[in-house]
Structures are given as structure tokens and as C-alpha cells.
N, C-alpha and C positions, 0 to 999 in steps of 0.2 A: 517422592514429588507422585501428585496428583495424578492422573489421565491428563494428556495433551489440550488444554482450551484451545477452540478453535477464531478462526482470525472475523473481525465484529463485536468478539464480546467485551461488554465494557468493564470496568475494574476502578476501584475504589470509588464505586458507587458510596459507600456509606461512610466516607474519609474525613474527618473533621477538617475545617482551612487551618493550615495553616499560619506562624507567626512571619512574620517575617525578619528573614535573615540574609545571608548572602547567596548567590544563585548557584553555588559549587554545593555548598552543605544545603538547599534546600531538593538538588536533584539527589544528592545522596539519600536528606531523608524519604524522597517521589521512589529511588529502588529498593529501599527496606522492605515499603510498606508493601511495594510490586510485589516483592520476592515471597513475601509472607503470603497472601494474596495466590502465587505461582505455586503452593507449596511450602516454602519454607527452605527449598534445599536448592530452592535454584540461585544460582549465581550469577554478576552482570561480564557480561565478556566483552560492550563496549557500551560509550553512552555519547551522542552527541547533541550538547546543545546549545540553544539560541535565545534572546532574550531580544526585548524594542529595543534594547541600545543603553537603557539602565543596569548601572551595576549594580548598584542596593537597590531596597526598596525600603521605603520608608520603615523607623519606629511603630508604625500603629496601624500597617498593610496590614491586613488577614489577604490568606490568597486563598483559594479553589483548587483543589486538583483535580484532574480525571484525567484517563487513559484508557485507548484503546487496543486492543490485540492486533495487528493488522498481520504476520504473518505465523507459521508455523514449518518447521521444516527439520525431519531428520536428519542425524548429523553420523558422525563413525560411534561405533557400537550402539549400546542404547540412549543416548544422547539424543537431545532434541533441543532445538533452538525457539524460540520463541521471541517475535519481535514486537513490541510496543510501544506507542506516540503517546508520549503522557503533555497535558499540558497544564499550566498555574497562569489562573488570571485574577489581577489584585483589585480591590478595594477603591484603587486611586488611579496609578496610571499601567503600571509594573503588567510583561504578559512574559510566559517563556515557556517553550517547547525543547521536552528533551526524548529523541528515537534511540531507546533502550536494547540492546539484545540480548536476552538471558539465554544458560544453558545448564539441562539439568536433565538428570538420569531415570528412564522409566520402566516397567517391567519390558521384562523379553517379549514377553507376546503382544505389547503396542505398536500398533500398526500407524503410521502417520503416512498420507494420502502428501502425493509432493502438489497437490489441487489447495492445499495450504496454503502455499507457499506462490502469491503471482511474482513471477520470474525462474519460477528454477527448472530442471529441464524439462522434469515432467509437465508444469504446465504450459510451457511454453509449446510443448510435442502436439500437447493436447490445442492449446489458439493455431498451430500451423491447420491442424487437422480440419478445424471447424472452417479456418478462414481458406481453406482451398473448396471446402466442397460447398462457399457459398455464394452466388451468379451475380446478388446482388454488390460483396464485396470487388468483386473480379471487375461490375463494370466502374465502381468507382474508380478504381486506378488502370480502367484499359490504358487512358497515356501517359499514364508517372513508370517512370523506370528510375527508381532511387531507393532510399531504402529512409524508413518510419519509424524514428528512436523515439519512446515512453521509456522513463524512469519511474517504475512504481515503491515506492520508499525508499529509495535510492538504489534499487536494484535496477540496471539496466538490462531493456529488452528492446534488439534490433530487428525489424520486420523489413525483409529484402525483399521489393517485387519489384516484375517487370512483367511491363503492359500487360497487365490483367491477371497475369499470373504471381502466387506467395512461392517464393524459391527455395529460404529459408527464416523459420524465427529465434533467434538463438543472441545467445548474450551481448555480445559484440560482433559484429560483420565487419569484414578483413580492412573495407573503407570509412568504415565508420556511419552517422545517419544522415542524410540533409537537415535532419533539426531532430532536436531534440524536446518532450513535453518530460518536464520532471512535476511525478504526481505522489506528493506526499502519503505516505501509508495511509493514517486516519481517510485522508480525504480521497484516499481511491476507493475503501471503506463503505464512506457514505454512499460514493456511487452505484457500486454493487449493493448495496441494499435498501436503495430507494423507489419508491411505486414504481418512478419513470426512470429515462434515462435522462440523468438532469447533466448530460454533459456542459452543453453551450453556459449553462445558471453557471457553474463553478468556474469557468475558465473566463467564463467575465466580470464575476467579480473577486478575478485574482488571485485565487485558488493553487491554480497550475502559475510556472511557467516555462518558457521557448523561451531555448537556446538554436541557435543557427537560422538556416534561411526562413527569414520570419515568410517569401514570397510561399515556398514548398508548404508549410504547417497551414497558411490561410486555403493551400488548395487541395489541402488535405481531409480540410475539418470533415467534409462527409463520412469521409472514411474512418476517422476516428472515433464517430460519434458512433461509425456500425461495427468499429472495432469492440468499444466500451460495452454495445450489445452483446459482441461474444463472452467479454468479460465475466457481466455479469450473468451466463448464462456459466459459466465457467463455476461463478461459483455456487450457483443454485445445486447444477449437479453434484458438488463436493459438500454443500449438505448445510453453508453458513450463511447464505441467506435463501430469500424463496423469490424469485422471478414470477413479475404474474404471468398467467397463463398464456396470453396474447404475443407475447415478446418472447415466451418458448419454440410456440411457433415458427415466430419470423426467423428463426438464428437455429431451426432447428435442420 
């Protein structure tokens, strides 16, 4: 396999439109094309397919593919896991998305930072350190005793807070989260790479979904916006996005 890609890398840029067929066959075609672009030795370990409800496309419909690398994580041995979200948009009404995970073996000397995988142990630790050092975030959670939950590309992150203090950032807290904001992996990448923090625009346009306490979710909106500022700073420090200099100063 070639050296691991970084989150935000766009794939299938030169892919031709695909002819209509069943969603499962289309997913297989996408998996093969992405595997080739990842280096040819990558194999699919999981795939989650979602469509707009159509079981089949029309015979004349052409589907335009696109894909984005959303996370890269080192696994046992020399294996590297690459998570990719792919989309198919038809000329008529059909749309589909597939969340893939590929694994491949890389050279012994290839180091993969945990900051390339939002929600990993190393990424959670970095976020915890940043939040604890941020006086503004402490003020935003000063009256809050609970757990903020986000899910990034299906990977849960629970942020346990107590009256201005961040106690832990973990995959799952003991008592669960008051609410969970689900952010698709490619939407998260877009939030990281934009010229500014567009959290509110993304939330209002329905690109994210919240579950649990709606009251606590709305009450923590400002804290979530500040949280995304820190996520953007982590992405910039990991080298896969460039955060504007004024935002770096705000969250330093």
C-alpha cells in the first residue's frame, strides 16, 4: 500500500459516471474503485449503505460518484484502517451514500498519528487538554453538570463536564450522554476545512442529527461551537487542514 492518506483527501475525482444497477452492486463497484486508489492492496472490512429509499435506479440514470477520506488509524501490526464516505448522485432522483472502512498493511517505518482519527484515544486526549486550558469553554459550561455527546462518522465521543470543569473525554461515559449530536464523517471534514466555523449553518441545514435531550442540546449550542473550534485546531495541528490564523489565536 502507498503511504496512508490523510482525512479530507478527495477520491474518485476522475471517475466516470456509473450506469444504473442495484445499490449493492453499485457499492461493490465503489469499493473496488476506492481500493485501487488507496493502493490496490486495501480490502473492505465494513460497509454501511444508505439510499434515499429507492431500491433500484432507472435504466437510463447515470450516477456521479465522489468520496472523502474521513479518518486514518493505525491498527495491530503494520495495518492501517482508512475510513471513507462515498456518495452517488443520480441524474434523476436516486442518491446513496456508503461508509466504508478499508485496511491495508504499510511499511514498518510508517507512523500514523492518532490525531488523524477523530474519536481515537489520542485525539480524545488532545481534545481534553485543549478544553481544560480554555477559559472561554469553562465559562460556557459553568452551570452545566452532564455529558455532551458527539458522534463523528459513527465514532462516539463523550465529554463529561461538571460546573466549568471538563472531567474526561472518552468513547462512552458510565451514565451515557445527555444528548448526542451525530456528525457524518464527511460533514465533519467539511467543518474542519472551511474558512470559518460553519457549525450553525450545518446544523440548521439538517446535515447533523441530535438525539436525547433537546433542551440540553440547545443549551449547549455555544459550547458545541467552541468545541468545533478546538476540533478545527486539532485538524490543523495534525496537518490535514489549515485553520485561519485568527482562529488559532483564539483557541491556543
